[in-house]
N, C-alpha and C positions, 0 to 999 in steps of 0.2 A: 504494499500500499504506500503511495507516494505521501510526502509531507503535505499538510494543509498550508495553503498560501494565505498570507495576510491580504485583506482587500485593499488594493492600492488606492482607491478613492478615499477610504477611511484613513489610511496612512497619511495622505496629504492634508487631511482636514482636521485631525484631532491629535493632541499631545497629552501625554500623562504627566501629572505633577508629582512631586515627591511624596505627597500625602495620599495619593491615589485617586485625586479627582481628575476629571478630563477637561482640558481647555478647549475652546472652540472660538471661531470668529463669529461676529454678528453679521446678519444678513442686511440687505438694502443699502449698502454703501458702495455700489458699483457704478450706477449711472443715474441720470436725471437728479442731480444733486442741487440744482438751482432752486427748486421749490422746497427744499428741506432746510430747517432751521440750523444755525451754526451749532447750537447746543446738541441737537440730535445727531449731527454728523460727527461731532466730537465724542459723544458717548458710544456711537457705533464703531469707532476706531478701536476702543479697548476691547480686551478679550473677555469672554464670558465662560461660565462653567456649565457643563451638561447637567440637566436635571437628574436627580437620583433614579427616577423611573426609566430613563433612557440609558442609564450607565451600563447595565449588563449587556444590552444588545450591542452597544458600541465596542465594549470589551471583547465580545465574541468576534466582531469584525476585525479588530486589531490583533487578536491572538491567533486567528485562523483556525 
């Protein structure tokens, strides 16, 4: 049986922290930025954490 491969899409989008949380980027900061407030764009720049309910599914993708 061959080794399970990590999902490359998840590998590019998520990172594990030292405490076991999963970091992610915010959506909606790609284009059409003229109608968005400066505060909103600034907040979307920062990293977020994955919700605890989604954590196991993402770990399964990352661990292959």
